[in-house]
N, CA, C and O of each residue as an XYZ file, in Angstrom:
616
protein
N      93.199    125.045    106.070
C      93.625    124.089    106.994
C      94.957    123.275    106.326
O      95.619    122.410    106.900
N      95.134    123.724    105.145
C      96.419    123.282    104.432
C      97.147    123.947    103.489
O      96.446    124.607    102.721
N      98.353    123.992    103.289
C      99.099    125.060    102.791
C      98.880    124.872    101.130
O      98.744    125.671    100.203
N      98.914    123.469    101.228
C      98.702    123.148     99.398
C      97.571    122.010     98.973
O      97.592    120.780     98.945
N      96.584    123.002     98.657
C      95.041    122.394     98.486
C      94.778    121.453     97.116
O      93.827    120.706     96.885
N      96.115    121.796     96.176
C      96.141    121.283     95.078
C      96.079    119.903     94.800
O      96.414    119.278     95.806
N      95.769    119.108     93.784
C      96.201    117.830     93.587
C      97.555    117.423     93.084
O      98.147    118.304     92.460
N      98.166    116.274     93.225
C      99.338    116.105     92.798
C      98.869    114.609     92.098
O      98.663    113.575     92.734
N      98.764    114.773     90.686
C      97.931    113.473     90.077
C      98.649    112.788     89.237
O      99.204    113.471     88.376
N      98.864    111.390     89.191
C      99.994    110.902     88.362
C      98.887    110.508     87.082
O      99.381    110.399     85.960
N      97.415    110.298     87.241
C      96.654    110.009     86.188
C      95.306    110.135     86.482
O      94.918    109.731     87.578
N      94.568    110.596     85.744
C      93.314    110.578     86.005
C      92.638    109.633     84.927
O      93.068    109.393     83.799
N      91.050    108.966     85.746
C      90.178    107.826     84.932
C      88.774    108.776     85.170
O      88.685    109.837     85.787
N      87.985    108.204     84.636
C      86.565    108.584     84.276
C      86.553    109.862     83.807
O      85.447    110.386     83.941
N      87.349    110.527     83.325
C      87.237    111.899     82.504
C      88.063    112.223     81.626
O      89.105    111.566     81.627
N      87.917    113.305     80.594
C      88.578    113.232     79.262
C      89.924    114.126     79.252
O      90.825    114.257     78.423
N      89.713    114.606     80.348
C      91.584    115.206     80.840
C      91.778    115.659     81.923
O      90.726    115.708     82.562
N      92.432    115.940     82.336
C      93.134    116.580     84.089
C      92.175    117.588     84.205
O      91.676    118.394     83.420
N      92.002    117.231     85.845
C      90.961    118.438     86.374
C      91.918    118.866     87.348
O      92.909    118.234     87.713
N      91.398    120.405     87.881
C      92.178    120.767     89.106
C      91.145    121.498     89.866
O      89.952    121.483     89.564
N      91.714    122.220     90.989
C      90.747    122.678     92.061
C      89.915    123.815     91.108
O      88.698    123.776     91.292
N      90.260    124.562     90.375
C      89.795    125.691     89.938
C      88.817    125.350     89.061
O      87.904    126.140     88.818
N      88.914    123.790     88.323
C      87.552    123.430     87.406
C      86.211    123.398     88.335
O      85.114    123.394     87.776
N      86.294    123.379     89.567
C      85.163    123.284     90.443
C      84.717    124.628     91.029
O      83.663    124.807     91.640
N      85.504    125.405     90.808
C      85.073    127.316     91.286
C      83.667    127.028     91.006
O      83.136    126.377     90.105
N      83.137    127.757     92.128
C      81.646    127.726     91.942
C      80.965    126.968     92.737
O      80.106    127.542     93.406
N      81.131    125.455     92.916
C      80.669    124.274     93.240
C      81.503    123.977     94.551
O      82.661    124.396     94.531
N      81.058    123.278     95.747
C      81.099    122.557     96.498
C      81.788    121.266     95.945
O      81.237    120.547     95.111
N      82.720    121.080     96.335
C      83.840    119.797     95.674
C      84.061    118.549     97.033
O      84.724    118.799     98.039
N      83.444    117.384     96.816
C      83.349    116.371     97.733
C      84.447    115.588     96.980
O      84.290    115.402     95.773
N      85.815    115.000     97.757
C      86.675    114.463     97.515
C      86.717    113.121     98.114
O      87.162    113.201     99.259
N      86.411    111.874     97.759
C      86.693    110.558     98.277
C      87.864    110.134     98.296
O      88.233    109.606     97.247
N      88.747    110.187     99.306
C      90.142    109.675     99.078
C      90.090    108.050     99.772
O      89.679    107.795    100.905
N      90.558    107.170     98.889
C      90.492    105.751     98.925
C      91.501    104.844     98.520
O      92.339    105.293     97.739
N      91.620    103.481     98.938
C      92.290    102.548     98.080
C      91.339    101.458     97.789
O      90.423    101.219     98.576
N      91.498    100.816     96.754
C      90.562     99.818     96.266
C      90.442     98.592     97.046
O      89.450     97.864     96.996
N      91.519     98.365     97.801
C      91.678     97.314     98.406
C      91.123     97.613    100.163
O      91.213     96.750    101.036
N      90.556     99.024    100.390
C      90.386     99.099    101.997
C      88.739     98.624    102.057
O      87.821     98.966    101.311
N      88.730     97.958    102.908
C      87.219     97.394    103.101
C      86.162     98.666    103.541
O      85.002     98.862    103.179
N      87.028     99.444    104.463
C      85.820    100.928    104.800
C      85.972    101.360    103.313
O      84.960    101.144    102.646
N      86.702    101.755    102.848
C      86.275    102.516    101.464
C      85.724    101.816    100.409
O      85.566    102.534     99.422
N      85.404    100.766    100.280
C      84.729     99.903     99.747
C      83.036     99.553    100.173
O      82.100     99.247     99.434
N      83.065     99.660    101.051
C      81.714     99.330    102.052
C      80.896    100.563    102.438
O      79.666    100.572    102.409
N      81.715    101.686    102.832
C      81.265    102.907    103.298
C      81.789    104.180    102.606
O      80.896    105.005    102.412
N      83.009    104.543    102.189
C      83.223    105.696    101.531
C      82.829    106.027    100.079
O      82.323    107.106     99.770
N      83.112    104.958     99.139
C      82.872    104.870     98.140
C      81.134    104.740     97.527
O      80.777    105.164     96.428
N      80.369    104.163     98.381
C      78.894    104.341     98.427
C      78.309    105.769     98.719
O      77.431    106.421     98.153
N      79.177    106.045     99.898
C      79.059    107.641    100.285
C      79.033    108.452     99.255
O      78.145    109.227     98.901
N      80.268    108.184     98.700
C      80.674    109.292     97.379
C      79.312    109.113     96.354
O      78.607    110.050     95.979
N      79.157    107.917     96.057
C      77.839    107.437     94.941
C      76.862    108.439     95.378
O      76.607    109.371     94.615
N      76.230    108.343     96.628
C      74.859    108.425     97.166
C      75.731    110.602     97.088
O      75.059    111.534     96.646
N      76.361    110.679     97.319
C      76.446    112.142     97.159
C      76.106    112.808     95.604
O      75.343    113.708     95.254
N      76.957    112.007     94.927
C      76.803    112.417     93.084
C      75.519    111.998     92.913
O      74.979    112.837     92.193
N      74.519    110.883     93.284
C      73.119    110.749     92.891
C      72.183    111.661     93.713
O      70.963    111.497     93.711
N      72.835    112.674     94.448
C      71.410    113.057     95.480
C      71.485    114.490     95.319
O      70.423    115.111     95.364
N      72.730    115.213     95.111
C      72.955    116.591     95.111
C      73.005    117.037     93.593
O      73.465    116.285     92.733
N      72.576    118.131     93.342
C      72.623    118.815     91.944
C      74.228    119.032     91.820
O      75.010    119.646     92.547
N      74.458    118.141     90.373
C      76.281    118.347     89.949
C      76.606    119.821     89.876
O      77.735    120.095     90.284
N      75.617    121.180     89.300
C      76.192    122.158     89.577
C      76.176    122.751     90.807
O      76.655    123.885     90.828
N      75.674    122.219     92.060
C      75.943    122.721     93.100
C      77.252    122.070     93.932
O      77.961    122.723     94.697
N      77.418    120.650     93.621
C      77.946    119.780     94.204
C      78.488    118.749     93.688
O      77.819    117.726     93.545
N      80.091    118.822     93.222
C      80.828    117.894     92.931
C      81.339    116.855     93.458
O      81.576    116.858     94.666
N      81.624    115.721     92.654
C      82.207    114.525     93.408
C      83.173    113.876     92.668
O      82.928    113.254     91.635
N      84.704    114.052     93.366
C      85.368    112.980     92.587
C      86.466    111.995     93.630
O      86.778    112.398     94.751
N      86.812    111.095     93.246
C      87.625    110.012     93.983
C      89.310    110.570     93.748
O      89.747    111.114     92.734
N      89.871    110.329     94.688
C      91.494    110.148     94.980
C      91.577    108.828     95.444
O      91.018    108.275     96.391
N      92.574    108.322     94.399
C      93.074    106.723     94.660
C      94.366    107.321     95.553
O      95.146    108.119     95.034
N      94.487    106.977     96.607
C      95.851    107.313     97.231
C      96.303    106.280     98.335
O      96.062    106.217     99.540
N      97.177    105.356     97.332
C      97.880    103.894     97.979
C      99.256    104.476     98.717
O     100.071    105.342     98.399
N      99.145    103.747     99.643
C     100.323    104.012    100.676
C     100.721    102.403    101.147
O     101.718    102.134    101.818
N      99.788    101.457    100.678
C     100.167    100.093    100.867
C      99.634     98.960     99.627
O      98.616     99.142     98.960
N     100.361     98.019     99.514
C     100.013     96.953     98.514
C      99.902     97.534     96.996
O      98.929     97.431     96.250
N     101.072     98.133     96.744
C     101.209     98.924     95.298
C     101.670     98.146     94.208
O     101.790     98.737     93.135
N     101.942     96.990     94.260
C     101.703     96.221     92.884
C     100.248     95.509     92.460
O      99.973     95.034     91.358
N      99.318     95.577     93.752
C      97.897     95.250     93.462
C      97.125     96.292     93.398
O      95.895     96.267     93.436
N      97.859     97.302     93.293
C      96.909     98.946     92.986
C      97.359     99.767     91.606
O      97.566    100.969     91.439
N      97.422     98.730     90.755
C      97.765     99.345     89.568
C      96.621    100.258     88.825
O      95.418    100.129     89.054
N      97.161    101.166     87.933
C      95.993    101.878     87.080
C      95.070    100.881     86.899
O      94.003    100.723     87.492
N      95.678    100.072     85.837
C      94.904     99.036     85.381
C      93.767     98.179     86.419
O      92.557     98.125     86.197
N      94.253     97.736     87.227
C      93.516     97.157     88.332
C      92.470     98.210     88.668
O      91.357     97.845     89.045
N      92.811     99.663     88.534
C      91.659    100.321     89.480
C      90.661    100.418     88.473
O      89.472    100.110     88.555
N      91.543    101.069     87.136
C      90.198    101.062     86.124
C      88.964     99.897     85.864
O      87.874    100.289     85.450
N      89.185     98.541     86.115
C      88.732     97.707     86.383
C      87.781     97.786     87.397
O      86.591     97.571     87.162
N      88.261     98.119     88.676
C      87.379     98.232     89.978
C      86.382     99.074     89.389
O      85.299     98.559     89.115
N      86.603    100.464     89.114
C      85.728    101.209     88.896
C      84.717    101.112     87.999
O      83.660    101.714     88.187
N      84.989    100.128     86.621
C      84.011     99.847     85.959
C      83.178     98.891     86.569
O      81.967     99.109     86.592
N      83.694     97.748     87.124
C      82.742     96.772     87.824
C      81.820     97.193     88.902
O      80.709     96.672     88.989
N      82.319     98.347     89.948
C      81.238     98.915     90.806
C      80.827     99.925     90.257
O      80.289    100.713     91.035
N      80.869    100.272     89.063
C      80.042    101.365     88.420
C      80.098    102.894     88.884
O      79.211    103.727     89.070
N      81.712    102.943     89.017
C      81.580    104.175     89.938
C      82.051    105.406     88.759
O      83.194    105.446     88.304
N      81.166    106.201     88.437
C      81.703    107.190     87.125
C      81.961    108.495     87.416
O      82.212    109.316     86.534
N      81.922    108.754     88.553
C      82.455    109.921     88.881
C      84.082    110.430     88.773
O      84.682    109.723     89.582
N      84.995    111.306     88.153
C      86.167    111.364     88.034
C      87.067    110.510     89.031
O      86.619    110.376     90.170
N      88.009    110.052     88.795
C      88.989    109.591     89.675
C      90.219    109.819     89.592
O      90.670    109.215     88.619
N      91.110    110.482     90.213
C      92.799    110.665     90.316
C      93.162    109.932     90.945
O      92.596    109.499     91.949
N      94.368    109.556     90.442
C      95.717    108.685     91.138
C      96.513    109.402     91.705
O      97.130    110.131     90.928
N      96.813    109.525     92.944
C      97.557    110.459     93.955
C      98.872    109.839     93.141
O      99.176    108.672     92.896
N      99.537    111.123     92.819
C     101.199    110.806     92.586
C     101.826    109.995     93.745
O     101.250    110.015     94.833
N     102.833    109.365     93.609
C     104.009    108.954     94.678
C     104.701    109.956     95.483
O     105.151    110.875     94.799
N     104.877    110.029     96.503
C     105.396    110.894     97.406
C     107.265    110.484     97.904
O     107.877    109.418     97.837
N     107.599    111.549     98.275
C     109.083    110.946     98.799
C     108.995    110.116     99.729
O     109.940    109.330     99.787
N     107.984    109.968    100.693
C     107.989    109.136    101.603
C     106.879    107.854    101.654
O     106.403    107.617    100.544
N     106.505    107.198    102.486
C     105.181    106.456    102.572
C     103.947    107.004    102.142
O     103.288    106.166    101.527
N     103.480    107.944    102.230
C     102.392    108.697    101.589
C     102.338    109.279    100.490
O     103.308    109.949    100.134
N     101.166    109.171     99.655
C     101.339    109.991     98.222
C     101.323    111.334     98.583
O     101.268    111.891     99.679
N     101.382    111.752     97.407
C     101.740    113.237     97.469
C     100.489    114.219     98.295
O     100.467    114.820     99.368
N      99.444    114.008     97.116
C      98.073    114.553     97.924
C      97.701    114.135     98.717
O      96.821    114.878     99.152
N      97.820    113.178     99.372
C      97.605    112.696    100.798
C      98.407    113.484    102.018
O      98.049    113.951    103.099
N      99.520    113.412    101.394
C     100.627    114.273    102.554
C     100.337    115.315    102.573
O     100.187    115.722    103.725
N     100.084    116.350    101.491
C     100.280    117.584    101.297
C      98.626    117.736    101.996
O      98.706    118.470    102.981
N      97.729    117.437    101.850
C      96.035    117.583    102.947
C      96.343    117.056    104.163
O      95.385    117.020    104.934
N      97.334    116.653    104.563
C      97.434    115.873    106.086
C      96.165    114.775    106.620
O      95.513    114.654    107.658
N      96.219    114.094    105.349
C      95.375    112.940    105.800
C      95.905    111.842    106.768
O      97.106    111.576    106.813
N      94.842    111.119    107.656
C      95.617    110.123    108.261
C      95.666    108.543    107.705
O      96.367    107.603    108.080
N      94.522    108.634    106.541
C      94.175    107.031    106.149
C      93.465    107.203    105.085
O      93.463    108.207    104.373
N      92.794    106.154    104.936
C      91.367    106.085    104.214
C      90.460    104.931    104.771
O      90.824    104.015    105.509
N      89.180    105.168    104.256
C      88.894    106.394    103.828
C      88.699    107.983    104.319
O      88.364    108.282    105.465
N      88.896    108.692    103.536
C      88.993    110.089    103.917
C      87.989    110.736    103.048
O      87.794    110.569    101.844
N      87.402    111.494    103.878
C      86.350    112.517    102.691
C      86.588    114.107    102.962
O      86.386    114.697    104.023
N      86.975    114.546    101.975
C      87.693    116.175    102.179
C      86.772    116.958    101.275
O      86.425    116.793    100.106
N      86.504    117.807    102.136
C      85.237    118.810    101.374
C      85.819    120.176    101.229
O      86.372    120.625    102.233
N      85.786    121.056     99.949
C      86.258    122.402     99.688
C      84.659    123.357     99.410
O      83.620    122.863     98.970
N      84.797    124.304     99.674
C      83.913    125.082     99.563
C      84.128    125.718     97.937
O      85.003    125.338     97.159
N      83.114    126.754     97.667
C      82.592    127.129     96.334
C      84.024    128.202     95.884
O      84.278    128.681     94.778
N      84.722    128.330     97.074
C      86.165    129.060     96.650
C      87.232    128.682     96.384
O      88.160    129.345     95.920
N      87.195    127.115     96.762
C      88.046    126.208     96.597
C      89.004    126.138     97.558
O      90.174    125.971     97.212
N      88.614    126.271     99.080
C      89.343    126.565    100.089
C      88.926    124.989    100.863
O      87.728    124.721    100.769
N      89.581    124.199    101.423
C      89.472    123.019    101.979
C      89.138    123.415    103.473
O      89.881    123.868    104.345
N      87.677    123.079    103.502
C      86.964    123.103    104.634
C      86.758    121.967    105.621
O      86.622    122.169    106.827
N      86.742    120.912    105.128
C      86.637    119.866    106.395
C      87.627    118.190    105.619
O      87.824    117.733    104.493
N      87.945    117.848    106.899
C      88.554    116.531    106.407
C      88.145    115.349    107.615
O      88.510    115.302    108.789
N      87.322    114.506    106.912
C      86.815    113.703    107.661
C      87.464    112.309    107.241
O      87.390    111.920    106.075
N      88.147    111.523    108.303
C      88.863    110.250    108.455
C      87.902    109.206    109.107
O      87.383    109.287    110.221
N      87.778    108.255    108.228
C      86.780    107.030    108.566
C      85.035    107.535    108.053
O      84.785    108.165    107.026
N      84.064    107.086    109.019
C      83.007    107.218    108.464
C      82.537    108.440    108.989
O      83.027    108.955    109.994
N      81.216    109.118    108.074
C      80.630    110.153    108.885
C      79.391    109.986    108.167
O      79.344    109.725    106.965
N      78.239    110.161    109.026
C      76.785    109.672    108.756
C      76.506    111.049    107.820
O      76.904    112.212    107.744
N      75.395    109.985    107.047
C      74.652    110.799    106.086
C      74.289    111.828    106.287
O      74.840    112.773    105.723
N      73.330    112.009    107.082
C      72.854    113.181    107.703
C      73.352    114.266    108.107
O      72.895    115.382    107.860
N      74.624    113.943    108.956
C      75.551    115.020    109.387
C      76.260    115.538    108.044
O      76.361    116.748    107.838
N      76.674    114.730    107.275
C      77.337    114.927    106.072
C      76.390    115.831    105.056
O      76.901    116.836    104.562
N      75.246    115.548    104.788
C      74.288    116.419    104.010
C      74.135    117.566    104.764
O      74.052    118.475    103.938
N      74.035    118.120    106.104
C      74.033    119.398    106.486
C      75.048    120.076    106.289
O      75.019    121.282    106.043
N      76.051    119.397    106.372
C      77.559    120.177    106.484
C      77.905    120.492    104.871
O      78.558    121.493    104.579
N      77.381    119.493    103.773
C      77.498    120.165    102.476
C      76.491    121.169    102.036
O      76.600    121.957    101.097
N      75.208    120.976    103.096
C      74.023    122.167    102.393
C      74.775    123.725    103.183
O      74.776    124.780    102.549
N      75.258    123.650    104.340
C      76.092    124.751    104.873
C      76.912    125.374    104.081
O      76.853    126.597    103.953
N      77.993    124.454    103.291
C      78.908    125.254    102.160
C      77.758    125.396    101.048
O      77.826    126.537    100.591
N      76.873    124.764    100.528
C      76.135    125.374     99.199
C      75.715    126.899     99.663
O      75.839    127.978     99.085
N      75.244    126.593    100.765
C      74.592    128.101    101.144
C      75.228    129.306    100.964
O      74.637    130.284    100.506
N      76.949    129.319    101.446
C      77.478    130.155    101.807
C      77.906    131.072    100.195
O      77.760    130.477     99.127
N      78.391    132.431    100.228
C      78.669    133.238     99.079
C      80.130    132.300     98.622
O      80.898    131.481     99.127
N      79.942    132.950     97.469
C      81.331    132.526     96.790
C      82.663    133.000     97.350
O      83.746    132.473     97.094
N      82.451    134.160     98.224
C      83.663    135.174     98.780
C      84.600    134.263     99.371
O      85.634    134.689     99.887
């Protein structure tokens, strides 16, 4: 799906150190790409990511966030994001996407994303398998996640 599935991160929150796709090998990875000032992200994307984290075995499915700011940069500081994560009780690791050369942050551009909220799924081998822009229903997403869990690591 993309030439460069790696993260381009300026900073990590809610984790003791930097993470990479290799850290999730053997597990399905769900990445919620969001902006804290995006209503769809706050009302739908982040709550759904929280439901994934609460519902599935973390040994099978990992959840992280990617804060990808492409507007209102001054209001989206790392300090404001840290406070937002605390207030909204978002406990999974969150990466702050590195600035890009154009309007989009680096990871968002490398992954070919259209906007936020977006949910990106990686299989157990670290291959990007799905990019969902906007909302996806919980049942459809659950079926998609379980199909990825059932696949072999190859």
